[in-house]
N, C-alpha and C positions, 0 to 999 in steps of 0.2 A: 456554759453556753459556748457553742461552736462559733468561731469568728467567721466573717465573710470570706477572708482569705483562705481559711481552712476548708470551707465548703467548696470554694473555687478549685482548690488543689485536688480535693477528692473527686470532683466532677471530671477534671482532666485525667485522673487516674482511671476513671471508668471508661474512657475512650478506648476503642479497639484499634490496635495497630494493624490496619489492613495491608500496609506495605509489607510488613513481616509475614502476614498470612499469605500474601501473594507469592512470596519467595518459597514458603513451605509447600504451596500448591504446585509451583513450577517444578520443584525437585522431582516428584514422581512422574510428572508429564515429560520432563527431560529424560528420565530413565526409560520411560516407555518408548519414546521415539529413537533413542540410542539403540535400544534392543530391536525394535521393529525395522529400522533402516540402518543396520550395522555396517552395511557395505559402503555407505556414504560417509564422507569425512568431516563435513562441517555442519553446524547447526542450521545455517541458511539452506543448505541442500536438503536437509531433513524436513524443515518446515515447508519447503517447496514441494517435496514429495508427498507430504500429508495433504496439501492442497490439490495436487494433480492426480493422485492415485487412490484407488479404492482401499480404504483402511478403516479400522475401528473408530477412530476419532471423526473422520469425515462422515461416516454413516451415522455416528452418534449425534453430531450436530444436525444433520439432515432430519433424523427422526424427531429431535426436539423441535425443530422449526416446523415440521409437518403435523405434529401432534396437537389435537384439540384438548388434551388432558390438562389437568391443573399444572403438571410438571412442564408441559410444553408452553403454557401461558406464562408460567413463572420465568422460564428461560428467555422468552421473547421480551418480557418486561425488564429483565436484568440487562439484556442486550440493548434495549432502548435507553435504559438509565446510563449505561456506559457511553453510548452515542452522545447523550445529552451532556454528561460530565466532561467529555473531551471537547465539546463545543464551548463549555463554560470556563474550563480551566486549561490554559495553554501549557502543554508539556512538549518541549523540544528535544529531538534526538539529533544524531549526527547528520541525518538526511532531511532535517527540517521538522516542522510541527507534526506531532502524532495525533491524528484524528481520522475519522472515517471519510472525510471529504476527498482524500487522495490515497486511501488505503488500497484501492484496486489498481495496482500498477502492473502493467503487462509489457513485455518486450514488443516493440514495434518491428514487425517482420519485414516492413518495407525498408531496405537498407541501400537500395541502388536506384538511381535515375540514369538510364543508359542513353545518352545522346538524344535527349528530348529536344525537338526543334521548336524554336520561337523566334519570329522575325528572321533575321539573317544569320542566326547563330544556333549552335547545338550545345546543350548543357549536359555535362556528365558530373554526377555527384555520387560518392560512395562512402558509406559509413562502415567501419570495421569495429565490431564490438569486442570488448575485453571479457574478462572472466565473469564479472558480476553484472547483475541487472542494472542497466543505465551507464555502465562503464564503457567508454569509447577509447580505443587505442589509436584510431586514425580517422580523420575526416578529410576527404579529398574532393576538390572542385576543379573542373577543367571546362573552359569555354573555347569553342572552335568556330571558325567561320564555315558556313555551309558551302560557300563557293569553292574554296580551295583546301578546306580541312586544316587550315593553319591555326595554331594555338594562340589565343589572345589573352587568356587569363588562367593562372594556376594558383591554387591555394591548398595547403596541407597543414594540419594541426593534429596534435595528439589528444585533443579533447573535442567534445561537441560544445561549442561556446559561441553563441551568436554575437556577443559583445566583442570577442576577439576577432571574428570575421569582419565586423563592421568597422573596426579600427585598423584593419589591414590596409596599407597604403594603396595597393593595386585595386582593392575593392572600392575604395573611395574615389579612385580615378575613373571607374566605370560610369557610363551614362545612368541617369535616374531609372530608366526602363530596365536596363540590365541588372542594376543593383536590386530592384524590386523583384525581378524574376529569380535571381539567386537566393534572395531572402525567403521567398515563398517556397521554393524547392528545398531549401535548407530545412525549413520547418516541417516539411513533409517527412523528413528523415529523423525527426526527434527519436531518441533511443527508447523512450518510454511513452506508452499510451496510458492515460488516466481515465478510467470509467467511473461513473457514478453508481453508488449503491442504492440510491433512491429511485423509486419507480414513479414517474410522473404521468404515465398513461395506463391507468388500471384497466385490466381486461378480466372478465369473469369466466370466459370459456375459450381456451383453458385459462385458469387463474394464473396471473403473472406477478403476484405481489404477496407479501406478508404484512399484515397489520401488526405492528409492534408499538402498542400504545399510540403515540401521536406520529410515529414514523411509518412510512410506507416503503418497505424494502423490496428489492427485486427478487423475483422467483423465476427460474428458468425451466419451463415445462418441457422443453425439448432435450434437456440434459438428464441423464440417469440419476444424477445428484441434483434434485430440484433447487436446493439451497446453495449451489456452487458459488454464487457471488457473495453470500453471507459467509460461507466457509473461508473463502480466500481473504476477505476483508477482516474478519474477526481474528483469524490466525495471524495475519500480518500485524494487527494492532497489538495482540497479546505478546507477540515476539518483540516488537519495538519497545513495548513497555518493559519487558524483561531486559532488553539491552540497555536502555537508559538507566535502569536501576542497577544492574550488575556492573556497568562501566563507571558508576559513581557520578553520573551527570544529573541525577534527579535532585531537585530542591524539595525536601520532604515537608512541605507546608500543608495547610488544611485542604487546599484544592487538590493536591496530589493524593492525599488520603481519600478524598471523595472519589477520585478516578479509580484508585486501586481497590477500593471497596467493591465497586461494580465489576472490575476486572477479575477480582478474586471470586466473586459469586458466580460469574459465568464460567471461569476455569474450573471451579469446584464441581459444577454440574457436568462438565465435560469429563472430569476425572472419574465420575461415577460410571461412565461408559467403558472404562478400561480396567475396572477392578478385576 
């Protein structure tokens, strides 16, 4: 007679290691983008290029999202399952939680407020970006009187950090109104804009959404790649999952296995497009 413990151990042996399968699937994907974007030097640059340029993977994801075939339905269902598992199981990377809620990160192209007038003052704010998305090398704020153009406040810092600004003694000495205006304008210059992947205002003509099981995801009918939002968010999620795994930061528990199962299934379908 088999013991209860023996049965339990055999059940555990039957579990599939989806984290390992994800690694095996990432290796050919990594080789593909290294070959396709050989002139670029970093993985981040290559992932950004897949998102922004016309290429096999972007076209493949778009065709799967657009297809009413069983394959297309399976892909959207796997995508939905990945979305759900990341909501249910928190996985943290170096830049915070990995999930679709903030996967659509874009550079904020507004980096300058040039002597905007408010009350008796002129407000000048300038953000200088670093090499990577979200990296700031300098934040500068200058307040001047409109009457004689004399400077009344100067702030510089090597990061975009509202807490640092608010603890700056000269900022604390400003009037409540001036502090509020500086804060509002400072937030206008956030280095990253976060957009939602979910579509809350469904339109049928032209159709602006994908129904992925219980999730309604954005479709962009004015873009040649209709699924551009899905492409950007999905590739970002897969890349972040790769990073947290390869950097040794992942806790390989049951929840992580659930996440990587769905990530593997999605990535495996993408790989079929680059065979």
